[in-house]
Backbone atoms as SQL, in Angstrom:
CREATE TABLE atoms (id INTEGER PRIMARY KEY, chain TEXT, resi INTEGER, resn TEXT, atom TEXT, x REAL, y REAL, z REAL);
INSERT INTO atoms VALUES
  (1, 'A', 1, 'MET', 'N', 32.859, -24.901, -22.243),
  (2, 'A', 1, 'MET', 'CA', 32.791, -23.598, -22.018),
  (3, 'A', 1, 'MET', 'C', 33.904, -23.080, -20.952),
  (4, 'A', 2, 'GLY', 'N', 33.774, -23.748, -19.744),
  (5, 'A', 2, 'GLY', 'CA', 34.689, -23.429, -18.605),
  (6, 'A', 2, 'GLY', 'C', 34.086, -22.162, -17.867),
  (7, 'A', 3, 'GLU', 'N', 34.956, -21.140, -17.624),
  (8, 'A', 3, 'GLU', 'CA', 34.568, -20.018, -16.808),
  (9, 'A', 3, 'GLU', 'C', 33.973, -18.954, -17.652),
  (10, 'A', 4, 'PHE', 'N', 32.975, -18.220, -17.083),
  (11, 'A', 4, 'PHE', 'CA', 32.248, -17.109, -17.608),
  (12, 'A', 4, 'PHE', 'C', 32.607, -15.952, -16.640),
  (13, 'A', 5, 'ILE', 'N', 33.009, -14.737, -17.351),
  (14, 'A', 5, 'ILE', 'CA', 33.133, -13.577, -16.457),
  (15, 'A', 5, 'ILE', 'C', 32.317, -12.446, -16.932),
  (16, 'A', 6, 'TRP', 'N', 31.968, -11.719, -15.836),
  (17, 'A', 6, 'TRP', 'CA', 31.009, -10.519, -16.214),
  (18, 'A', 6, 'TRP', 'C', 31.589, -9.381, -15.422),
  (19, 'A', 7, 'PRO', 'N', 31.752, -8.182, -16.247),
  (20, 'A', 7, 'PRO', 'CA', 32.290, -7.006, -15.401),
  (21, 'A', 7, 'PRO', 'C', 31.299, -6.265, -14.680),
  (22, 'A', 8, 'VAL', 'N', 31.712, -5.715, -13.405),
  (23, 'A', 8, 'VAL', 'CA', 30.712, -5.079, -12.539),
  (24, 'A', 8, 'VAL', 'C', 31.510, -3.877, -11.969),
  (25, 'A', 9, 'ARG', 'N', 31.119, -2.746, -12.023),
  (26, 'A', 9, 'ARG', 'CA', 31.699, -1.484, -11.505),
  (27, 'A', 9, 'ARG', 'C', 30.826, -1.221, -10.033),
  (28, 'A', 10, 'VAL', 'N', 31.589, -0.726, -9.117),
  (29, 'A', 10, 'VAL', 'CA', 30.982, -0.439, -7.777),
  (30, 'A', 10, 'VAL', 'C', 30.509, 0.924, -7.955),
  (31, 'A', 11, 'TYR', 'N', 29.262, 1.229, -7.561),
  (32, 'A', 11, 'TYR', 'CA', 28.532, 2.492, -7.525),
  (33, 'A', 11, 'TYR', 'C', 28.351, 2.939, -6.021),
  (34, 'A', 12, 'TYR', 'N', 27.809, 4.203, -5.886),
  (35, 'A', 12, 'TYR', 'CA', 27.525, 4.624, -4.747),
  (36, 'A', 12, 'TYR', 'C', 26.345, 3.832, -4.041),
  (37, 'A', 13, 'GLU', 'N', 25.388, 3.411, -4.761),
  (38, 'A', 13, 'GLU', 'CA', 24.225, 2.632, -4.305),
  (39, 'A', 13, 'GLU', 'C', 24.742, 1.308, -3.748),
  (40, 'A', 14, 'ASP', 'N', 25.952, 0.792, -4.106),
  (41, 'A', 14, 'ASP', 'CA', 26.462, -0.333, -3.624),
  (42, 'A', 14, 'ASP', 'C', 27.245, -0.294, -2.160),
  (43, 'A', 15, 'VAL', 'N', 27.649, 0.861, -1.744),
  (44, 'A', 15, 'VAL', 'CA', 28.454, 0.895, -0.631),
  (45, 'A', 15, 'VAL', 'C', 27.783, 1.369, 0.619),
  (46, 'A', 16, 'ASP', 'N', 28.395, 1.127, 1.802),
  (47, 'A', 16, 'ASP', 'CA', 27.837, 1.773, 3.078),
  (48, 'A', 16, 'ASP', 'C', 28.591, 3.080, 3.118),
  (49, 'A', 17, 'ILE', 'N', 28.246, 3.638, 4.361),
  (50, 'A', 17, 'ILE', 'CA', 28.909, 5.051, 4.720),
  (51, 'A', 17, 'ILE', 'C', 30.370, 5.079, 4.678),
  (52, 'A', 18, 'GLY', 'N', 31.009, 3.952, 4.817),
  (53, 'A', 18, 'GLY', 'CA', 32.459, 3.777, 4.883),
  (54, 'A', 18, 'GLY', 'C', 33.133, 3.661, 3.540),
  (55, 'A', 19, 'GLY', 'N', 32.161, 3.600, 2.318),
  (56, 'A', 19, 'GLY', 'CA', 32.787, 3.353, 1.067),
  (57, 'A', 19, 'GLY', 'C', 32.975, 1.849, 0.767),
  (58, 'A', 20, 'ILE', 'N', 32.623, 0.951, 1.453),
  (59, 'A', 20, 'ILE', 'CA', 32.833, -0.486, 1.314),
  (60, 'A', 20, 'ILE', 'C', 31.478, -1.035, 0.858),
  (61, 'A', 21, 'VAL', 'N', 31.580, -1.966, -0.079),
  (62, 'A', 21, 'VAL', 'CA', 30.474, -2.793, -0.604),
  (63, 'A', 21, 'VAL', 'C', 29.659, -3.541, 0.539),
  (64, 'A', 22, 'TYR', 'N', 28.396, -3.025, 0.618),
  (65, 'A', 22, 'TYR', 'CA', 27.500, -3.815, 1.743),
  (66, 'A', 22, 'TYR', 'C', 27.408, -5.098, 1.329),
  (67, 'A', 23, 'HIS', 'N', 27.461, -5.963, 2.332),
  (68, 'A', 23, 'HIS', 'CA', 27.548, -7.596, 2.072),
  (69, 'A', 23, 'HIS', 'C', 26.431, -8.161, 1.310),
  (70, 'A', 24, 'ALA', 'N', 25.208, -7.521, 1.457),
  (71, 'A', 24, 'ALA', 'CA', 24.103, -8.067, 0.595),
  (72, 'A', 24, 'ALA', 'C', 24.314, -7.840, -0.844),
  (73, 'A', 25, 'ASN', 'N', 25.017, -6.770, -1.185),
  (74, 'A', 25, 'ASN', 'CA', 25.118, -6.301, -2.665),
  (75, 'A', 25, 'ASN', 'C', 26.010, -7.373, -3.360),
  (76, 'A', 26, 'TYR', 'N', 26.795, -8.256, -2.756),
  (77, 'A', 26, 'TYR', 'CA', 27.517, -9.277, -3.283),
  (78, 'A', 26, 'TYR', 'C', 26.564, -10.315, -3.956),
  (79, 'A', 27, 'LEU', 'N', 25.457, -10.493, -3.393),
  (80, 'A', 27, 'LEU', 'CA', 24.414, -11.464, -3.799),
  (81, 'A', 27, 'LEU', 'C', 23.886, -10.935, -5.197),
  (82, 'A', 28, 'LYS', 'N', 23.724, -9.554, -5.182),
  (83, 'A', 28, 'LYS', 'CA', 23.171, -8.880, -6.514),
  (84, 'A', 28, 'LYS', 'C', 24.160, -9.160, -7.506),
  (85, 'A', 29, 'PHE', 'N', 25.489, -8.869, -7.208),
  (86, 'A', 29, 'PHE', 'CA', 26.534, -9.011, -8.301),
  (87, 'A', 29, 'PHE', 'C', 26.587, -10.441, -8.768),
  (88, 'A', 30, 'ILE', 'N', 26.525, -11.372, -7.891),
  (89, 'A', 30, 'ILE', 'CA', 26.727, -12.905, -8.348),
  (90, 'A', 30, 'ILE', 'C', 25.396, -13.206, -9.245),
  (91, 'A', 31, 'GLU', 'N', 24.101, -12.717, -8.649),
  (92, 'A', 31, 'GLU', 'CA', 22.984, -13.015, -9.426),
  (93, 'A', 31, 'GLU', 'C', 22.880, -12.480, -10.791),
  (94, 'A', 32, 'ARG', 'N', 23.382, -11.179, -10.958),
  (95, 'A', 32, 'ARG', 'CA', 23.484, -10.692, -12.316),
  (96, 'A', 32, 'ARG', 'C', 24.117, -11.427, -13.106),
  (97, 'A', 33, 'THR', 'N', 25.487, -12.077, -12.672),
  (98, 'A', 33, 'THR', 'CA', 26.426, -12.643, -13.346),
  (99, 'A', 33, 'THR', 'C', 25.790, -13.968, -13.881),
  (100, 'A', 34, 'ARG', 'N', 25.121, -14.734, -12.975),
  (101, 'A', 34, 'ARG', 'CA', 24.482, -15.910, -13.236),
  (102, 'A', 34, 'ARG', 'C', 23.333, -15.788, -14.274),
  (103, 'A', 35, 'THR', 'N', 22.681, -14.668, -14.252),
  (104, 'A', 35, 'THR', 'CA', 21.722, -14.365, -15.262),
  (105, 'A', 35, 'THR', 'C', 22.449, -14.201, -16.606),
  (106, 'A', 36, 'GLU', 'N', 23.515, -13.507, -16.825),
  (107, 'A', 36, 'GLU', 'CA', 24.384, -13.319, -18.059),
  (108, 'A', 36, 'GLU', 'C', 24.780, -14.594, -18.345),
  (109, 'A', 37, 'TRP', 'N', 25.281, -15.305, -17.398),
  (110, 'A', 37, 'TRP', 'CA', 26.100, -16.743, -17.859),
  (111, 'A', 37, 'TRP', 'C', 24.972, -17.498, -18.480),
  (112, 'A', 38, 'SER', 'N', 23.680, -17.628, -17.806),
  (113, 'A', 38, 'SER', 'CA', 22.527, -18.556, -18.330),
  (114, 'A', 38, 'SER', 'C', 22.135, -18.023, -19.737),
  (115, 'A', 39, 'ARG', 'N', 22.006, -16.820, -19.976),
  (116, 'A', 39, 'ARG', 'CA', 21.629, -16.225, -21.241),
  (117, 'A', 39, 'ARG', 'C', 22.852, -16.548, -22.269),
  (118, 'A', 40, 'ASN', 'N', 24.000, -16.582, -21.808),
  (119, 'A', 40, 'ASN', 'CA', 25.173, -16.688, -22.706),
  (120, 'A', 40, 'ASN', 'C', 25.227, -18.284, -23.196),
  (121, 'A', 41, 'ILE', 'N', 24.927, -19.154, -22.343),
  (122, 'A', 41, 'ILE', 'CA', 25.033, -20.513, -22.687),
  (123, 'A', 41, 'ILE', 'C', 23.566, -21.183, -23.289),
  (124, 'A', 42, 'GLY', 'N', 22.611, -20.249, -23.327),
  (125, 'A', 42, 'GLY', 'CA', 21.386, -20.692, -23.988),
  (126, 'A', 42, 'GLY', 'C', 20.353, -21.290, -23.043),
  (127, 'A', 43, 'LEU', 'N', 20.499, -21.082, -21.775),
  (128, 'A', 43, 'LEU', 'CA', 19.810, -21.734, -20.670),
  (129, 'A', 43, 'LEU', 'C', 18.549, -20.869, -20.266),
  (130, 'A', 44, 'GLU', 'N', 17.811, -20.383, -21.017),
  (131, 'A', 44, 'GLU', 'CA', 16.635, -19.451, -20.859),
  (132, 'A', 44, 'GLU', 'C', 15.484, -20.365, -20.202),
  (133, 'A', 45, 'GLN', 'N', 15.099, -19.809, -18.981),
  (134, 'A', 45, 'GLN', 'CA', 14.071, -20.569, -18.342),
  (135, 'A', 45, 'GLN', 'C', 12.622, -19.962, -18.420),
  (136, 'A', 46, 'ILE', 'N', 12.543, -18.949, -19.133),
  (137, 'A', 46, 'ILE', 'CA', 11.175, -18.287, -18.994),
  (138, 'A', 46, 'ILE', 'C', 10.050, -19.338, -19.754),
  (139, 'A', 47, 'GLN', 'N', 10.379, -19.874, -20.762),
  (140, 'A', 47, 'GLN', 'CA', 9.510, -20.709, -21.289),
  (141, 'A', 47, 'GLN', 'C', 9.419, -22.345, -21.096),
  (142, 'A', 48, 'GLN', 'N', 10.383, -22.467, -20.040),
  (143, 'A', 48, 'GLN', 'CA', 10.491, -23.910, -19.707),
  (144, 'A', 48, 'GLN', 'C', 9.479, -24.325, -18.542),
  (145, 'A', 49, 'GLN', 'N', 9.004, -25.632, -18.571),
  (146, 'A', 49, 'GLN', 'CA', 8.258, -26.093, -17.418),
  (147, 'A', 49, 'GLN', 'C', 9.089, -26.412, -16.163),
  (148, 'A', 50, 'SER', 'N', 10.306, -26.692, -16.524),
  (149, 'A', 50, 'SER', 'CA', 11.203, -26.873, -15.319),
  (150, 'A', 50, 'SER', 'C', 12.144, -25.723, -15.112),
  (151, 'A', 51, 'ILE', 'N', 12.362, -25.262, -13.883),
  (152, 'A', 51, 'ILE', 'CA', 13.212, -24.119, -13.537),
  (153, 'A', 51, 'ILE', 'C', 14.412, -24.358, -12.433),
  (154, 'A', 52, 'LEU', 'N', 15.367, -23.750, -12.645),
  (155, 'A', 52, 'LEU', 'CA', 16.427, -23.891, -11.646),
  (156, 'A', 52, 'LEU', 'C', 16.366, -22.789, -10.610),
  (157, 'A', 53, 'VAL', 'N', 16.169, -23.092, -9.379),
  (158, 'A', 53, 'VAL', 'CA', 16.032, -22.206, -8.231),
  (159, 'A', 53, 'VAL', 'C', 17.066, -22.316, -7.183),
  (160, 'A', 54, 'ILE', 'N', 17.481, -21.267, -6.600),
  (161, 'A', 54, 'ILE', 'CA', 18.505, -21.363, -5.457),
  (162, 'A', 54, 'ILE', 'C', 18.161, -22.236, -4.335),
  (163, 'A', 55, 'ARG', 'N', 18.890, -23.158, -3.892),
  (164, 'A', 55, 'ARG', 'CA', 18.532, -24.065, -2.769),
  (165, 'A', 55, 'ARG', 'C', 19.757, -23.658, -1.655),
  (166, 'A', 56, 'GLN', 'N', 20.742, -23.304, -1.953),
  (167, 'A', 56, 'GLN', 'CA', 21.826, -22.852, -1.116),
  (168, 'A', 56, 'GLN', 'C', 22.948, -22.180, -1.570),
  (169, 'A', 57, 'ILE', 'N', 23.324, -21.011, -0.674),
  (170, 'A', 57, 'ILE', 'CA', 24.498, -20.218, -0.946),
  (171, 'A', 57, 'ILE', 'C', 25.337, -20.108, 0.077),
  (172, 'A', 58, 'ASN', 'N', 26.639, -20.539, -0.148),
  (173, 'A', 58, 'ASN', 'CA', 27.709, -20.378, 1.015),
  (174, 'A', 58, 'ASN', 'C', 28.728, -19.267, 0.519),
  (175, 'A', 59, 'ILE', 'N', 28.850, -18.321, 1.261),
  (176, 'A', 59, 'ILE', 'CA', 29.595, -17.133, 0.832),
  (177, 'A', 59, 'ILE', 'C', 30.753, -16.846, 1.841),
  (178, 'A', 60, 'ASP', 'N', 31.801, -16.673, 1.336),
  (179, 'A', 60, 'ASP', 'CA', 33.038, -16.380, 2.125),
  (180, 'A', 60, 'ASP', 'C', 33.629, -15.023, 1.649),
  (181, 'A', 61, 'PHE', 'N', 33.597, -14.060, 2.540),
  (182, 'A', 61, 'PHE', 'CA', 33.918, -12.784, 2.271),
  (183, 'A', 61, 'PHE', 'C', 35.543, -12.503, 2.692),
  (184, 'A', 62, 'LEU', 'N', 36.505, -12.423, 1.724),
  (185, 'A', 62, 'LEU', 'CA', 37.883, -12.428, 2.074),
  (186, 'A', 62, 'LEU', 'C', 38.428, -11.041, 2.252),
  (187, 'A', 63, 'LYS', 'N', 38.044, -10.190, 1.323),
  (188, 'A', 63, 'LYS', 'CA', 38.469, -8.790, 1.380),
  (189, 'A', 63, 'LYS', 'C', 37.445, -7.855, 0.842),
  (190, 'A', 64, 'PRO', 'N', 37.432, -6.562, 1.243),
  (191, 'A', 64, 'PRO', 'CA', 36.286, -5.742, 0.724),
  (192, 'A', 64, 'PRO', 'C', 36.403, -5.148, -0.613),
  (193, 'A', 65, 'ALA', 'N', 35.326, -4.949, -1.322),
  (194, 'A', 65, 'ALA', 'CA', 35.386, -4.141, -2.529),
  (195, 'A', 65, 'ALA', 'C', 34.973, -2.734, -2.074),
  (196, 'A', 66, 'VAL', 'N', 35.423, -1.714, -2.803),
  (197, 'A', 66, 'VAL', 'CA', 35.191, -0.372, -2.444),
  (198, 'A', 66, 'VAL', 'C', 34.637, 0.455, -3.691),
  (199, 'A', 67, 'LEU', 'N', 34.104, 1.681, -3.273),
  (200, 'A', 67, 'LEU', 'CA', 33.515, 2.488, -4.284),
  (201, 'A', 67, 'LEU', 'C', 34.524, 2.672, -5.426),
  (202, 'A', 68, 'HIS', 'N', 33.976, 2.606, -6.725),
  (203, 'A', 68, 'HIS', 'CA', 34.709, 2.761, -7.965),
  (204, 'A', 68, 'HIS', 'C', 35.390, 1.578, -8.432),
  (205, 'A', 69, 'ASP', 'N', 35.482, 0.502, -7.618),
  (206, 'A', 69, 'ASP', 'CA', 36.217, -0.673, -7.998),
  (207, 'A', 69, 'ASP', 'C', 35.722, -1.272, -9.440),
  (208, 'A', 70, 'GLU', 'N', 36.582, -1.840, -10.120),
  (209, 'A', 70, 'GLU', 'CA', 36.057, -2.617, -11.400),
  (210, 'A', 70, 'GLU', 'C', 36.268, -4.030, -10.901),
  (211, 'A', 71, 'LEU', 'N', 35.053, -4.660, -10.908),
  (212, 'A', 71, 'LEU', 'CA', 35.200, -6.085, -10.548),
  (213, 'A', 71, 'LEU', 'C', 34.939, -6.912, -11.736),
  (214, 'A', 72, 'GLN', 'N', 35.284, -8.268, -11.419),
  (215, 'A', 72, 'GLN', 'CA', 35.128, -9.377, -12.396),
  (216, 'A', 72, 'GLN', 'C', 34.343, -10.548, -11.628),
  (217, 'A', 73, 'ILE', 'N', 33.283, -10.793, -12.154),
  (218, 'A', 73, 'ILE', 'CA', 32.513, -11.726, -11.539),
  (219, 'A', 73, 'ILE', 'C', 32.640, -13.077, -12.283),
  (220, 'A', 74, 'ALA', 'N', 33.188, -14.138, -11.792),
  (221, 'A', 74, 'ALA', 'CA', 33.332, -15.445, -12.528),
  (222, 'A', 74, 'ALA', 'C', 32.259, -16.504, -12.049),
  (223, 'A', 75, 'VAL', 'N', 31.841, -17.293, -13.125),
  (224, 'A', 75, 'VAL', 'CA', 30.963, -18.440, -12.760),
  (225, 'A', 75, 'VAL', 'C', 31.572, -19.681, -13.463),
  (226, 'A', 76, 'ARG', 'N', 31.652, -20.780, -12.554),
  (227, 'A', 76, 'ARG', 'CA', 31.985, -22.138, -13.078),
  (228, 'A', 76, 'ARG', 'C', 31.010, -22.969, -12.599),
  (229, 'A', 77, 'LEU', 'N', 30.713, -24.115, -13.486),
  (230, 'A', 77, 'LEU', 'CA', 29.918, -25.162, -13.177),
  (231, 'A', 77, 'LEU', 'C', 30.898, -26.185, -12.599),
  (232, 'A', 78, 'MET', 'N', 30.522, -26.440, -11.341),
  (233, 'A', 78, 'MET', 'CA', 31.262, -27.414, -10.557),
  (234, 'A', 78, 'MET', 'C', 30.753, -28.902, -10.476),
  (235, 'A', 79, 'SER', 'N', 29.342, -28.959, -10.502),
  (236, 'A', 79, 'SER', 'CA', 28.821, -30.373, -10.466),
  (237, 'A', 79, 'SER', 'C', 27.512, -30.279, -11.173),
  (238, 'A', 80, 'LEU', 'N', 27.178, -31.311, -11.888),
  (239, 'A', 80, 'LEU', 'CA', 25.943, -31.478, -12.518),
  (240, 'A', 80, 'LEU', 'C', 25.402, -32.816, -12.171),
  (241, 'A', 81, 'GLY', 'N', 24.170, -32.695, -11.409),
  (242, 'A', 81, 'GLY', 'CA', 23.568, -33.905, -10.985),
  (243, 'A', 81, 'GLY', 'C', 22.341, -34.098, -11.620),
  (244, 'A', 82, 'ARG', 'N', 21.457, -35.160, -11.282),
  (245, 'A', 82, 'ARG', 'CA', 20.180, -35.379, -11.977),
  (246, 'A', 82, 'ARG', 'C', 19.199, -34.340, -11.753),
  (247, 'A', 83, 'THR', 'N', 19.261, -33.812, -10.450),
  (248, 'A', 83, 'THR', 'CA', 18.317, -32.715, -10.082),
  (249, 'A', 83, 'THR', 'C', 18.821, -31.487, -9.741),
  (250, 'A', 84, 'SER', 'N', 20.024, -31.300, -9.667),
  (251, 'A', 84, 'SER', 'CA', 20.787, -30.060, -9.183),
  (252, 'A', 84, 'SER', 'C', 22.093, -29.827, -9.954),
  (253, 'A', 85, 'ILE', 'N', 22.458, -28.502, -9.687),
  (254, 'A', 85, 'ILE', 'CA', 23.812, -28.130, -10.302),
  (255, 'A', 85, 'ILE', 'C', 24.416, -27.291, -8.989),
  (256, 'A', 86, 'THR', 'N', 25.804, -27.176, -9.051),
  (257, 'A', 86, 'THR', 'CA', 26.527, -26.443, -8.086),
  (258, 'A', 86, 'THR', 'C', 27.412, -25.564, -8.890),
  (259, 'A', 87, 'LEU', 'N', 27.447, -24.318, -8.567),
  (260, 'A', 87, 'LEU', 'CA', 28.204, -23.337, -9.296),
  (261, 'A', 87, 'LEU', 'C', 29.229, -22.735, -8.126),
  (262, 'A', 88, 'GLN', 'N', 30.389, -22.353, -8.791),
  (263, 'A', 88, 'GLN', 'CA', 31.382, -21.559, -7.863),
  (264, 'A', 88, 'GLN', 'C', 31.381, -20.338, -8.635),
  (265, 'A', 89, 'GLN', 'N', 31.127, -19.221, -7.617),
  (266, 'A', 89, 'GLN', 'CA', 31.301, -17.798, -8.242),
  (267, 'A', 89, 'GLN', 'C', 32.240, -16.983, -7.364),
  (268, 'A', 90, 'ASP', 'N', 33.189, -16.471, -8.072),
  (269, 'A', 90, 'ASP', 'CA', 34.219, -15.552, -7.466),
  (270, 'A', 90, 'ASP', 'C', 34.033, -14.137, -7.876),
  (271, 'A', 91, 'VAL', 'N', 34.144, -13.256, -6.866),
  (272, 'A', 91, 'VAL', 'CA', 34.109, -11.831, -7.002),
  (273, 'A', 91, 'VAL', 'C', 35.599, -11.451, -7.087),
  (274, 'A', 92, 'CYS', 'N', 36.214, -10.759, -8.234),
  (275, 'A', 92, 'CYS', 'CA', 37.694, -10.471, -8.112),
  (276, 'A', 92, 'CYS', 'C', 37.788, -9.101, -8.448),
  (277, 'A', 93, 'ARG', 'N', 39.073, -8.590, -8.063),
  (278, 'A', 93, 'ARG', 'CA', 39.413, -7.272, -8.496),
  (279, 'A', 93, 'ARG', 'C', 40.953, -7.383, -8.965),
  (280, 'A', 94, 'GLY', 'N', 41.068, -7.187, -10.200),
  (281, 'A', 94, 'GLY', 'CA', 42.352, -7.252, -10.740),
  (282, 'A', 94, 'GLY', 'C', 43.153, -8.608, -10.523),
  (283, 'A', 95, 'GLY', 'N', 42.460, -9.736, -10.433),
  (284, 'A', 95, 'GLY', 'CA', 42.942, -11.033, -10.150),
  (285, 'A', 95, 'GLY', 'C', 43.019, -11.540, -8.735),
  (286, 'A', 96, 'GLU', 'N', 42.526, -10.568, -7.822),
  (287, 'A', 96, 'GLU', 'CA', 42.650, -10.925, -6.460),
  (288, 'A', 96, 'GLU', 'C', 41.168, -11.313, -6.053),
  (289, 'A', 97, 'ILE', 'N', 40.831, -12.416, -5.480),
  (290, 'A', 97, 'ILE', 'CA', 39.569, -12.878, -5.021),
  (291, 'A', 97, 'ILE', 'C', 39.147, -12.240, -3.830),
  (292, 'A', 98, 'LEU', 'N', 37.979, -11.440, -3.842),
  (293, 'A', 98, 'LEU', 'CA', 37.583, -10.842, -2.842),
  (294, 'A', 98, 'LEU', 'C', 36.473, -11.683, -2.022),
  (295, 'A', 99, 'CYS', 'N', 35.726, -12.434, -2.804),
  (296, 'A', 99, 'CYS', 'CA', 34.713, -13.018, -2.266),
  (297, 'A', 99, 'CYS', 'C', 34.200, -14.161, -3.056),
  (298, 'A', 100, 'THR', 'N', 34.106, -15.447, -2.425),
  (299, 'A', 100, 'THR', 'CA', 33.715, -16.679, -3.022),
  (300, 'A', 100, 'THR', 'C', 32.255, -17.178, -2.730),
  (301, 'A', 101, 'ALA', 'N', 31.537, -17.787, -3.643),
  (302, 'A', 101, 'ALA', 'CA', 30.228, -18.321, -3.251),
  (303, 'A', 101, 'ALA', 'C', 30.115, -19.643, -3.959),
  (304, 'A', 102, 'ALA', 'N', 29.624, -20.596, -3.068),
  (305, 'A', 102, 'ALA', 'CA', 29.229, -21.895, -3.763),
  (306, 'A', 102, 'ALA', 'C', 27.687, -21.753, -3.775),
  (307, 'A', 103, 'VAL', 'N', 27.196, -21.991, -5.034),
  (308, 'A', 103, 'VAL', 'CA', 25.615, -21.803, -5.232),
  (309, 'A', 103, 'VAL', 'C', 25.174, -23.185, -5.645),
  (310, 'A', 104, 'LYS', 'N', 24.310, -23.674, -4.901),
  (311, 'A', 104, 'LYS', 'CA', 23.519, -24.942, -5.364),
  (312, 'A', 104, 'LYS', 'C', 22.232, -24.606, -5.813),
  (313, 'A', 105, 'MET', 'N', 21.803, -25.071, -6.955),
  (314, 'A', 105, 'MET', 'CA', 20.499, -24.681, -7.716),
  (315, 'A', 105, 'MET', 'C', 19.802, -26.148, -8.025),
  (316, 'A', 106, 'VAL', 'N', 18.499, -26.147, -7.626),
  (317, 'A', 106, 'VAL', 'CA', 17.806, -27.360, -7.901),
  (318, 'A', 106, 'VAL', 'C', 16.748, -27.116, -8.949),
  (319, 'A', 107, 'CYS', 'N', 16.323, -28.179, -9.580),
  (320, 'A', 107, 'CYS', 'CA', 15.454, -28.087, -10.616),
  (321, 'A', 107, 'CYS', 'C', 14.026, -28.501, -10.044),
  (322, 'A', 108, 'VAL', 'N', 13.025, -27.567, -10.316),
  (323, 'A', 108, 'VAL', 'CA', 11.626, -27.783, -9.808),
  (324, 'A', 108, 'VAL', 'C', 10.656, -27.493, -10.880),
  (325, 'A', 109, 'ASP', 'N', 9.469, -28.136, -10.789),
  (326, 'A', 109, 'ASP', 'CA', 8.503, -27.742, -11.668),
  (327, 'A', 109, 'ASP', 'C', 7.833, -26.350, -11.488),
  (328, 'A', 110, 'ARG', 'N', 7.811, -25.620, -12.542),
  (329, 'A', 110, 'ARG', 'CA', 7.400, -24.206, -12.563),
  (330, 'A', 110, 'ARG', 'C', 6.129, -23.853, -11.675),
  (331, 'A', 111, 'ILE', 'N', 5.056, -24.914, -11.810),
  (332, 'A', 111, 'ILE', 'CA', 3.812, -24.737, -11.123),
  (333, 'A', 111, 'ILE', 'C', 3.705, -25.217, -9.775),
  (334, 'A', 112, 'SER', 'N', 4.087, -26.491, -9.512),
  (335, 'A', 112, 'SER', 'CA', 4.163, -27.234, -8.425),
  (336, 'A', 112, 'SER', 'C', 5.319, -26.872, -7.339),
  (337, 'A', 113, 'LEU', 'N', 6.202, -26.381, -7.964),
  (338, 'A', 113, 'LEU', 'CA', 7.645, -26.046, -7.157),
  (339, 'A', 113, 'LEU', 'C', 8.100, -27.337, -6.439),
  (340, 'A', 114, 'ARG', 'N', 7.797, -28.485, -7.087),
  (341, 'A', 114, 'ARG', 'CA', 8.466, -29.790, -6.609),
  (342, 'A', 114, 'ARG', 'C', 9.724, -30.028, -7.385),
  (343, 'A', 115, 'PRO', 'N', 10.672, -30.688, -6.704),
  (344, 'A', 115, 'PRO', 'CA', 11.867, -31.114, -7.265),
  (345, 'A', 115, 'PRO', 'C', 11.635, -32.029, -8.379),
  (346, 'A', 116, 'GLN', 'N', 12.444, -31.848, -9.508),
  (347, 'A', 116, 'GLN', 'CA', 12.321, -32.868, -10.577),
  (348, 'A', 116, 'GLN', 'C', 13.651, -33.045, -11.194),
  (349, 'A', 117, 'VAL', 'N', 13.794, -33.951, -12.261),
  (350, 'A', 117, 'VAL', 'CA', 14.921, -34.217, -12.742),
  (351, 'A', 117, 'VAL', 'C', 15.195, -33.091, -13.935),
  (352, 'A', 118, 'LEU', 'N', 16.388, -32.789, -13.994),
  (353, 'A', 118, 'LEU', 'CA', 16.767, -31.769, -15.194),
  (354, 'A', 118, 'LEU', 'C', 16.184, -32.375, -16.474),
  (355, 'A', 119, 'CYS', 'N', 15.784, -31.644, -17.451),
  (356, 'A', 119, 'CYS', 'CA', 15.240, -32.114, -18.616),
  (357, 'A', 119, 'CYS', 'C', 16.447, -32.366, -19.583),
  (358, 'A', 120, 'GLU', 'N', 16.395, -33.040, -20.581),
  (359, 'A', 120, 'GLU', 'CA', 17.211, -33.373, -21.669),
  (360, 'A', 120, 'GLU', 'C', 17.905, -32.101, -22.116),
  (361, 'A', 121, 'GLU', 'N', 17.338, -31.150, -22.308),
  (362, 'A', 121, 'GLU', 'CA', 17.806, -29.875, -22.912),
  (363, 'A', 121, 'GLU', 'C', 18.690, -29.162, -21.980),
  (364, 'A', 122, 'GLN', 'N', 18.198, -29.173, -20.699),
  (365, 'A', 122, 'GLN', 'CA', 19.061, -28.514, -19.667),
  (366, 'A', 122, 'GLN', 'C', 20.418, -29.268, -19.577),
  (367, 'A', 123, 'ILE', 'N', 20.348, -30.637, -19.561),
  (368, 'A', 123, 'ILE', 'CA', 21.519, -31.400, -19.444),
  (369, 'A', 123, 'ILE', 'C', 22.439, -31.219, -20.541),
  (370, 'A', 124, 'GLU', 'N', 21.854, -31.173, -21.775),
  (371, 'A', 124, 'GLU', 'CA', 22.731, -31.059, -22.806),
  (372, 'A', 124, 'GLU', 'C', 23.495, -29.729, -22.865),
  (373, 'A', 125, 'ILE', 'N', 22.716, -28.701, -22.533),
  (374, 'A', 125, 'ILE', 'CA', 23.531, -27.200, -22.439),
  (375, 'A', 125, 'ILE', 'C', 24.341, -27.275, -21.335),
  (376, 'A', 126, 'LEU', 'N', 24.017, -27.658, -20.168),
  (377, 'A', 126, 'LEU', 'CA', 25.062, -27.524, -18.903),
  (378, 'A', 126, 'LEU', 'C', 26.202, -28.601, -19.023),
  (379, 'A', 127, 'SER', 'N', 26.024, -29.631, -19.834),
  (380, 'A', 127, 'SER', 'CA', 27.214, -30.678, -19.974),
  (381, 'A', 127, 'SER', 'C', 28.310, -29.978, -20.776),
  (382, 'A', 128, 'HIS', 'N', 28.030, -29.067, -21.601),
  (383, 'A', 128, 'HIS', 'CA', 28.990, -28.157, -22.389),
  (384, 'A', 128, 'HIS', 'C', 29.878, -27.298, -21.565),
  (385, 'A', 129, 'CYS', 'N', 29.373, -26.929, -20.374),
  (386, 'A', 129, 'CYS', 'CA', 30.002, -25.972, -19.491),
  (387, 'A', 129, 'CYS', 'C', 31.187, -26.671, -18.581),
  (388, 'A', 130, 'LYS', 'N', 31.267, -27.770, -18.530),
  (389, 'A', 130, 'LYS', 'CA', 32.318, -28.473, -17.619),
  (390, 'A', 130, 'LYS', 'C', 33.661, -28.377, -18.191);
């Protein structure tokens, strides 16, 4: 599958008094895009015993997005391990990268929240994303 891109427009609710996107809202943008990506590839977790949760996010803010910008948020699977995946997410405006995020997600049991190996179905779906 490669890269998945989701469009996002910047609204008044997303910016500070200077009209610049508030830093925490980038997390909302990339979360929404990850949700759309997982739906698109068929990785629905609602009925699963094992779920993927965020373990770590490293964000690099390069340039600001501003009110009314039309952004493109990209998701790429960078690595697929036995118990975790790492995604690269870029927030772009017209081909220019404004923000990058490396997102590590780990597989846990829905009830105990203890780490576990990705199930065969998850591995099958994710292996097509590289």
